[in-house]
N, C-alpha and C positions, 0 to 999 in steps of 0.2 A: 504494500500500500504506500509506504513512504517513497519507494522508487518512482511510482506513478506521480506522486505529488512533486517530487524533485524534478522529474522530467518535464512536467507541465510548467513548473516555475521557470526552468531554464528556457523553455520554448517561449514563454511569455516575455521574459526579460530580453531575450535575443531579438524577438520581433519588435519590441519597443525601440531598442537601439538601432535596428536596421531601418525602421520607418523614419526615425528622426535624422538619420544620416543621408537620406535621399537627396540627390542633387536636383535642383529645379532648373528647368529650361528657361533662360532669360527671354521674356516676351514683353512686348510693349503695345498695348491696345487702348487708346492712342497715347502717345507721349509728345509733349511740346519740345521741339528741338530749335535751338537758337544758334545762329552762326554769324560771325562778324563778316561784313561785306566790304566796308570801307571805314578806315580809321580817320576820324576828324582831328585836325590840329588842335593843340592846347588853346590857342587864341581864337578859336571859332566862337561865334556868337551863341551857338547852341550850348557850348560848354560853359560860357560865362553866365548864362541864365540859370543853369543847374549847379548844384553843389559838387558835382562829380564829373569826370571825363566821360563823354558819351561817344558812341560810334554808331554808324548805320549798320544794322543787322537784318537778317532774314529769319523770320520765325515761321514754322510750319508744324502741322501735326503729322506724326510718323507712326505707322503701324509696322511692327517688325518682330522677328523671331531670330534668336541666335545672333544678335548684333547685325542682322541684315535688314535693311529697310525694304519692306514689301510694297508699301503704298504711302504716298505723301499727299496731304490735302491742306487746304486753307493757308496757302503761303502769302505772306505780305511783308513789307519792309517796316521796321520799327527802329527806334533809338534804344540802345542798350548800354549798360555800364561795361567796363573793361572785362569783368569776370563773367559776363553774360548771365547774371543771376536776376537782374531786374531790367524790365523794358518799358518803354513809353511809346504810345501811339504817335504817329507823325500827323500834326494838324496842317491845315492849308498854308499858314504863314511859314512854318518850318520847311514844308515842302518847297515853297517858292525860294526860300533862302538857300536850301541845298542845291536847287537847280541853278541859281544865279552864281553862287560863290564857290561851290564845290563840284560843279558839273555832274551832278547826280540827279537824274530825273526818276522819281519814285514810280511814276505811272508807266514809263516806257522801258525801264530796266529789265533785263532778262533774268530768268530764274537762275540764281547762282549755285544751285545744288550740283554736286559732282555727278559724274556718270554712274559711279557705284551707288550713290544714294537714289538717283532717279530710276535706273534701269538694272544695274548689276545684281541687286538682291533678288529681283523678280526672275532674272535668267537662271541664277543658281537654284532658286526654289523650284522652278519649272523642271530643270534638269534632274534634280533629286527626286521629285515626285514622279516624273516620267520614268526614271531608272527603276524606282521601286515598283511601278506598275508593270513594266516590261519584265523585270526579274520575277515578280510574283506570278505573272501569267506563264512564263516559261517553266517555273517550278511546278505549277499545277499540271502542265502537259507532261513533264517527265514523270510525275507521280502517277498519272493515269496510264501511261505506257507500261509502267512496271508491274 
């Protein structure tokens, strides 16, 4: 009887430690991602009105798995601090100032995201899923033939 109790206790404690040590797959549904596009000089009027140095940044929502961006939405230009922890929306007056003094037009600027962020993650995801589907179907055929 005591052997059964001890065996049950070992199994219970072993399963608790195994379940707590499980690694989680990093996933982001959705996460805000902020990236600096253009650094503004210290003497810029934008920096003088705020208490900190600001830069023009691009913010977007990113859906991803395993550090791969699978989809990006709602991208827009904002002003952010140097650490990219705080951002401020660009109003019409600041937009006009950036266009005139820093040659940066918020309305006509291209999407600054890299190839990997825009397309690369999708390609890798499609290749992995496609490979799993082909491998799984060939495994089923081999199994039926045997």
